[in-house]
C-alpha positions in Angstrom: -18.9 -51.2 -1.1 -16.6 -48.3 -2.0 -17.3 -44.9 -3.4 -16.4 -46.1 -6.9 -18.8 -49.1 -6.5 -21.8 -46.8 -5.6 -21.0 -44.4 -8.4 -20.8 -47.2 -10.9 -24.2 -48.4 -9.8 -25.7 -44.9 -10.3 -24.0 -44.6 -13.7 -25.4 -47.9 -14.9 -28.9 -47.8 -13.5 -30.0 -44.2 -12.9 -30.8 -41.7 -15.6 -28.0 -39.3 -16.3 -29.9 -36.0 -15.6 -27.4 -34.8 -13.0 -23.6 -34.4 -12.9 -22.9 -34.8 -9.1 -19.5 -34.5 -7.4 -17.9 -38.0 -6.7 -19.0 -38.1 -3.1 -21.4 -40.8 -1.8 -23.1 -39.6 1.4 -24.2 -42.2 3.9 -25.1 -40.3 7.0 -25.7 -36.7 8.0 -26.5 -34.5 11.0 -26.7 -30.8 11.5 -24.4 -29.0 9.1 -22.3 -32.1 8.3 -22.5 -35.2 6.1 -20.3 -38.3 6.1 -19.5 -40.4 3.1 -19.3 -44.2 2.7 -15.5 -44.1 3.3 -16.0 -42.3 6.7 -14.9 -38.8 5.5 -16.9 -35.9 7.0 -17.8 -32.8 5.1 -19.4 -29.4 5.8 -22.6 -29.0 3.8 -22.4 -25.6 2.1 -25.3 -26.3 -0.3 -28.2 -27.3 2.0 -30.0 -29.1 -0.7 -30.6 -25.8 -2.5 -32.2 -24.5 0.7 -34.3 -27.6 1.4 -32.1 -28.2 4.5 -32.3 -24.7 6.1 -32.7 -26.3 9.5 -29.9 -28.8 8.9 -29.9 -32.5 8.4 -32.2 -34.5 10.6 -33.3 -31.6 12.9 -34.5 -33.4 16.0 -37.8 -31.5 16.3 -38.7 -32.1 12.7 -37.7 -35.8 12.8 -39.8 -36.2 16.0 -42.8 -34.6 14.3 -42.4 -37.0 11.3 -42.0 -40.1 13.4 -45.0 -39.2 15.6 -47.2 -38.8 12.5 -45.8 -42.0 10.9 -47.2 -43.8 13.9 -50.7 -42.4 13.4 -51.6 -42.0 9.7 -49.5 -41.3 6.6 -52.0 -40.8 3.8 -55.7 -40.3 3.3 -55.8 -38.5 -0.1 -57.9 -35.4 -0.2 -61.0 -37.6 -0.6 -61.3 -37.2 3.2 -60.3 -34.7 5.8 -57.5 -35.4 8.3 -56.6 -33.7 11.5 -53.3 -32.0 10.3 -54.5 -30.3 7.1 -56.5 -27.4 8.5 -54.0 -26.7 11.2 -51.1 -26.6 8.8 -52.9 -24.4 6.3 -53.9 -21.9 9.1 -50.4 -21.8 10.7 -48.6 -21.3 7.4 -51.0 -18.6 6.3 -50.6 -16.8 9.6 -46.8 -17.1 9.4 -46.8 -15.6 5.9 -49.5 -13.0 6.5 -51.8 -14.5 4.0 -55.4 -16.0 4.1 -55.4 -19.3 2.3 -53.0 -22.2 1.6 -52.9 -24.7 -1.3 -50.6 -27.6 -0.2 -48.7 -29.4 -2.9 -45.5 -31.5 -3.1 -42.6 -30.2 -5.2 -41.6 -26.6 -5.9 -42.4 -27.0 -9.6 -45.9 -28.2 -8.6 -46.3 -25.0 -6.5 -45.3 -22.8 -9.5 -47.5 -24.8 -11.9 -50.4 -24.3 -9.4 -49.7 -20.6 -9.2 -49.8 -20.3 -13.0 -53.1 -22.1 -13.1 -54.6 -19.9 -10.4 -53.4 -16.7 -12.0 -54.9 -17.7 -15.4 -58.2 -18.7 -13.8 -58.3 -15.4 -11.8 -57.6 -13.4 -15.0 -60.6 -15.0 -16.8 -63.0 -15.0 -13.9 -62.1 -11.9 -12.0 -60.2 -9.5 -14.4 -62.2 -10.5 -17.5 -59.4 -11.4 -19.8 -60.8 -13.2 -22.9 -60.5 -16.9 -22.5 -57.3 -18.5 -23.7 -55.4 -15.2 -24.0 -53.9 -14.6 -20.5 -50.2 -13.8 -20.3 -47.8 -14.0 -17.4 -44.7 -11.8 -17.4 -41.5 -13.5 -16.2 -37.9 -12.6 -15.9 -34.9 -13.8 -17.9 -32.4 -16.1 -16.1 -35.3 -17.4 -14.0 -35.5 -20.8 -12.4 -38.9 -22.0 -11.4 -38.6 -25.8 -12.0 -38.3 -28.2 -14.9 -41.8 -29.2 -16.0 -42.7 -28.6 -19.7 -44.7 -25.5 -18.9 -42.0 -24.0 -16.7 -39.2 -24.6 -19.1 -41.3 -22.9 -21.8 -40.4 -19.6 -20.1 -36.8 -20.5 -19.2 -34.0 -18.7 -20.9 -31.6 -21.6 -20.2 -31.2 -23.4 -23.5 -29.9 -26.6 -21.6 -33.3 -26.7 -19.9 -35.2 -26.1 -23.1 -33.4 -27.9 -25.9 -35.4 -30.8 -27.5 -38.3 -30.4 -25.1 -40.7 -28.3 -27.3 -43.3 -27.5 -28.4 -43.6 -25.0 -25.6 -46.5 -23.7 -23.7 -47.6 -20.2 -24.8 -48.7 -17.3 -22.7 -45.5 -16.0 -21.2 -43.6 -12.8 -21.8 -39.9 -12.6 -20.7 -38.2 -9.4 -19.7 -34.8 -8.6 -18.1 -34.7 -9.2 -14.4 -34.3 -6.0 -12.4 -35.6 -3.8 -15.2 -38.7 -2.1 -14.0 -39.2 -0.2 -17.2 -39.2 -3.5 -19.1 -41.9 -4.8 -16.7 -44.0 -1.7 -17.4 -43.7 -2.1 -21.2 -44.6 -5.8 -21.1 -48.0 -5.3 -19.3 -51.1 -5.4 -21.5 -54.8 -5.8 -20.9 -54.2 -9.6 -21.2 -51.6 -9.7 -18.4 -52.7 -11.9 -15.5 -49.6 -11.8 -13.3 -45.9 -11.0 -12.9 -43.9 -14.0 -11.6 -40.6 -13.2 -10.1 -38.0 -14.6 -7.7 -37.2 -12.0 -4.9 -33.6 -13.3 -5.3 -32.6 -15.3 -8.4 -30.9 -18.4 -6.9 -30.0 -20.6 -9.9 -28.8 -17.5 -11.8 -26.1 -17.0 -9.2 -27.9 -15.4 -6.2 -28.8 -12.2 -8.0 -30.3 -9.5 -5.8 -32.5 -7.0 -7.7 -31.9 -3.2 -7.7 -33.4 -1.2 -4.8 -37.0 -0.2 -5.6 -37.5 -2.9 -8.3 -40.2 -4.8 -6.4 -41.8 -1.6 -5.1 -42.3 -0.5 -8.7 -43.5 -4.0 -9.7 -46.1 -3.8 -6.9 -47.2 -0.3 -8.1 -47.5 -1.6 -11.7 -49.6 -4.6 -10.6 -51.9 -2.3 -8.6 -52.3 0.2 -11.5 -53.1 -2.5 -14.1 -55.0 -5.0 -11.9 -52.3 -7.7 -12.2 -51.2 -10.3 -9.7 -47.7 -10.2 -8.2 -46.4 -13.8 -7.7 -43.2 -14.2 -5.6 -41.4 -17.5 -6.0 -39.9 -18.0 -2.5 -39.1 -21.7 -2.9 -35.4 -21.1 -2.5 -35.3 -17.6 -1.0 -38.0 -18.0 1.6 -38.3 -19.5 5.1 -35.4 -17.7 6.8 -32.7 -18.2 4.1 -32.2 -14.5 3.7 -32.8 -13.5 7.3 -36.6 -12.9 7.1 -39.5 -15.3 6.7 -40.0 -14.2 3.1 -37.2 -12.6 1.1 -39.6 -10.1 -0.3 -39.9 -8.7 3.2 -36.6 -7.0 2.6 -38.2 -4.8 -0.1 -41.2 -3.8 2.1 -43.5 -5.2 -0.5 -46.3 -7.8 -0.3 -47.1 -10.2 -3.2 -50.6 -11.4 -3.9 -49.4 -15.0 -4.2 -46.3 -16.8 -2.8 -44.9 -20.2 -3.8 -43.1 -22.1 -1.0 -41.2 -25.4 -1.0 -37.8 -26.9 -0.2 -37.3 -25.9 3.5 -41.0 -26.4 4.1 -40.4 -30.1 4.1 -37.6 -29.8 6.6 -35.2 -31.8 4.4 -37.3 -34.9 5.2 -39.9 -35.1 2.3 -41.1 -32.8 -0.5 -43.6 -30.3 0.8 -44.7 -27.2 -1.1 -47.5 -24.7 -1.0 -49.1 -21.7 -2.7 -50.3 -19.1 -0.2 -52.2 -15.9 -0.9 -55.5 -14.1 -0.5 -58.9 -15.7 -0.6 -59.9 -13.5 -3.4 -57.2 -15.1 -5.6 -56.8 -18.7 -4.4 -60.5 -18.9 -3.8 -61.1 -19.1 -7.6 -60.3 -22.9 -7.4 -63.3 -25.2 -7.1 -63.5 -29.0 -6.4 -62.2 -31.0 -9.3 -60.2 -28.2 -10.9 -56.9 -28.9 -9.3 -55.4 -31.5 -6.9 -52.7 -33.9 -5.9 -53.0 -37.3 -4.2 -50.1 -36.6 -1.9 -50.5 -32.8 -1.6 -51.3 -31.9 2.0 -50.9 -35.5 3.2 -50.8 -36.0 7.0 -47.0 -36.5 7.3 -46.3 -33.5 5.1 -48.6 -31.3 7.2 -47.1 -32.5 10.4 -43.6 -31.7 9.2 -44.7 -28.4 7.8 -46.3 -27.4 11.1 -43.1 -28.2 12.9 -41.2 -26.0 10.3 -43.6 -23.2 11.0 -43.1 -23.6 14.7 -39.3 -23.2 14.3 -39.8 -20.1 12.2 -42.2 -18.5 14.7 -39.4 -18.2 17.2 -37.3 -16.0 14.9 -34.2 -17.9 15.9 -33.3 -19.0 12.4 -34.0 -15.6 10.8 -31.6 -14.1 13.4 -29.0 -16.8 12.7 -29.2 -16.1 9.0 -28.8 -12.3 9.5 -25.9 -12.6 11.9 -23.9 -15.4 10.3 -24.8 -14.0 6.8 -23.2 -10.7 7.7 -20.1 -12.6 8.7 -20.1 -14.7 5.6 -20.4 -11.6 3.3 -17.8 -9.6 5.2 -15.2 -12.4 4.8 -16.1 -13.2 1.2 -16.0 -9.5 0.4 -12.3 -9.4 1.4 -11.6 -11.8 -1.4 -13.0 -9.5 -4.1 -9.9 -8.6 -6.2 -8.0 -11.4 -4.6 -9.6 -14.5 -6.2 -13.2 -13.4 -6.5 -14.7 -11.0 -9.0 -18.0 -10.4 -7.2 -20.0 -11.5 -4.2 -23.8 -11.2 -4.1 -26.6 -12.3 -1.8 -28.6 -11.8 1.3 -28.5 -13.5 4.7 -26.7 -16.9 4.8 -26.8 -17.1 1.0 -24.1 -16.0 -1.5 -23.2 -16.2 -5.1 -19.5 -15.8 -5.7 -17.9 -15.2 -9.1 -14.4 -16.6 -9.4 -12.0 -14.1 -10.9 -10.7 -14.7 -14.5 -7.7 -16.9 -14.4 -9.0 -18.8 -11.4 -10.5 -22.3 -11.4 -13.8 -23.0 -13.0 -16.8 -23.5 -10.8 -16.6 -27.3 -11.2 -12.8 -27.3 -10.5 -13.5 -25.2 -7.4 -16.3 -27.5 -6.2 -14.0 -30.5 -6.6 -11.2 -28.8 -4.8 -13.5 -27.8 -1.9 -14.8 -31.4 -1.6 -11.2 -32.5 -1.3 -10.9 -30.1 1.6 -14.1 -31.3 3.3 -16.5 -28.7 2.1 -19.5 -29.5 -0.3 -21.0 -26.9 -2.5 -21.8 -26.8 -6.2 -21.2 -24.6 -9.2 -24.2 -22.9 -10.8 -22.5 -21.4 -13.8 -19.0 -21.8 -15.3 -17.3 -19.6 -12.8 -19.9 -19.1 -10.1 -20.4 -21.0 -6.8 -23.6 -20.8 -4.7 -22.9 -20.8 -1.0 -25.9 -21.8 1.3 -24.9 -23.6 4.5 -27.7 -24.9 6.8 -28.8 -22.2 9.2 -27.7 -24.4 12.2 -24.1 -24.1 11.2 -21.8 -22.6 13.9 -19.6 -19.6 13.3 -16.5 -21.9 13.7 -17.8 -24.3 11.0 -18.7 -21.3 8.8 -15.1 -19.9 9.1 -13.7 -23.3 8.3 -15.7 -23.4 5.1 -14.7 -19.9 4.2 -11.1 -20.7 4.9 -11.3 -23.5 2.4 -12.9 -21.3 -0.2 -10.2 -18.7 0.3 -7.5 -21.4 -0.2 -9.1 -22.7 -3.4 -9.7 -19.3 -5.1 -6.4 -17.7 -4.1 -4.1 -20.6 -4.9 -4.9 -20.9 -8.6 
């Protein structure tokens, strides 16, 4: 079968909720993928950070295969021998006290919303049914009905109402707006340390320190959505570490599953996550033995510090080279670690045109807005591979 054959199958039988590039991937390893025609590409997207450790990392695959040979699912009706170890090891890695394992990133955020509301009613004393959570405009936390209720992306919201109440939206990076939004009903502030879908937006210096101060002053939880930004993508275990700030609750996902299966988690203090009681929240597959085994292997990779260091070193090189293109094809470069959002200068290709041109040159990434590309190679990429990808970007943005 050809590329066209596979795409025709997708178009006929799968729901059209994505607009992928016309590339059909058949195999992958490390920082590269190969399509059904035998063409090899550099992966400059990493499954939106789900593939921080590259495709089929041997240590992660070995952990999964070993667990597949033992037990795959028990449901949480019973204990299994991987759950407690995973929860402890992830909590220790993130400097927290308790772990709630789930599956997708959206599930982790939904879980954090439920926890924050229950904490507000049981601990803070907010009147039942009135709790509010302050969120930022241009956020991306998932696509469930509750989460799109506080999205500012009309494509994500249109025709999906009625929407869930209880959210107050303010401008990202505006500490004064955060302050003005807090009332006696506020349960939490939910923020991304770096806004990925918005174009890898880094907040102003001091923004999170002020958010932390406001939360402490008003007895409000700070929830950091680290699903894309966490687990070494920005050069630290948690992107919030760059700000010298600790959240009360973190949501994790994507890279936690090693690019093998969906694994997510909410981590935080026992005084917060401890409000949940049996029967109040759960998931048949959340914290299953295979997920826990893979998650433990991911934690093991992060404990060495190797991937954080690779992100810092290669990220500095990435940003230095992309910075040279500002005024010469690019309007702006943003990001941290091995993660960048690049705005193509007026008169240049659209994001979609640039993504297509890069694919023709053997580099896969994807637009996030009309003239913005998100660059996020696997952290196992070599400097030579990184330069090859940047050379392609240079060629695409400078030749239009």
